[in-house]
N, C-alpha and C positions, 0 to 999 in steps of 0.2 A: 104800410108803406115801407119799402125796402130802401132805407137811407143809404146804405153802403153801395147799393147798385146805382142809385142816383148820383152819388159822389163819383163813382167810376165813369158813368156816362157823362157827367159834367166835365171831368178831366179830358175825356176823349173829344167832346164837342168843342172844347177850347182850342183844339188844334185846327178846327175848321172855321170857327166863328170868333172874330177878334174881340167883339164886345159882348161878353157873357159873364154874368155874375150869379152866384147862388146865395139866396137870402133865407134866413129862418123866419118862420111865422110865429105869432104869439101862442099858437096852440101846439107847438113842438114839431111842426112839419117844416118843409122847405119848398121854395119855388125858385125858378130860374128867371132871370131878366136878361134880355138881349136887345141890341139895336141892330136893325138891318137897313142897309142902304140899297135903294132900288133906283131905277131910272127916274121915277117920279118924286123921290124924296127919302127922308129918314123916318123909320118907324121904330117905336119902342114897344116890345112885346113882353108879356109875362107868361110863363109856362107853369101851370098849376098841376101838381101831382095829386091824384086822388088817393084816398086811404088804402085802396087795394092795388096801388101801383106795384109791380108792372102788369098786373092782370087786367087793368082798365087803363085806357089811354089818357094821357094828360089833356087838359084844356088849355088852349092858347087864347090870350086876350091881347088885343091891340090897345095899349095904354095911351099912345099918342102917335099921330094926330087922331082925332075922333073920326070914325068911319061914318059916312053919311049914306043911309038907305042901301047899304051894300047887300047884294044877294048872297046866297050860300053861307048863311050863318045859322047857328043854333038859336033856340028861343032866348037864351041868355045874351045873345048878341055876339058871341065869340065865333070866329071863323070856322067853317066846316072844312078843315084841312084833310080829313079822312073820315070815312064812315066808321062808327064804333065797331060794327061787325067785322071790319077788315083788320082791326088791330091785332097784331100777333106779338105777344111779349117775348117770344123766342128770337124774333128778328128785328123788331122795332125798338128804337131807343131815342134819346134826346136829340142827337144829331139829325136823325130822320125827321123828328117832329119839327125842328126848326127849319130844316130844308123844305118840308111840305108847307109850312107857314109862309116861307119866302115865295114859294110857287103861287100860293093863294094870293099873296100881296101883288105879285106881277099880274095875275089875272084880274084882280080888282082894279089895277091901274088901267088895263085895257078896257075893262067894262066902263070905267069913268070917262074915258076918252071916246069910246065908240058906241057905248050904250048896249053892247052885247057881250055876254060872258063867253070867253074863248074856251074851246075844248069841250069835252064830254060833260054832260050835266046829269046828275042823279037827283030826282025830286026828294025834297025833305019832308 
């Protein structure tokens, strides 16, 4: 895990997202926590960086409110904001991850109100 890169990305992401914190974990890693306001409400998310970051994409978890039966999630229940094969460590970063998670949340809200996921779908 490239902690110095994560710290740089965190500083850059703070310019875009007002509510963003970086927290240590008990095993010596770090994770980002953010709050996103959408039309439908406020969401609290955690961005978990894998040991091989930036070569492997982070996982995003919606901490609150709980998601109910939402489609387009991985087996662990976290949102599928990007296919892992599409992750590019040369161009993708924390700001990108949070922005994609915000887009996923917007689609989730449309799905909740209309019963159909908006936009293109890729089978999981």
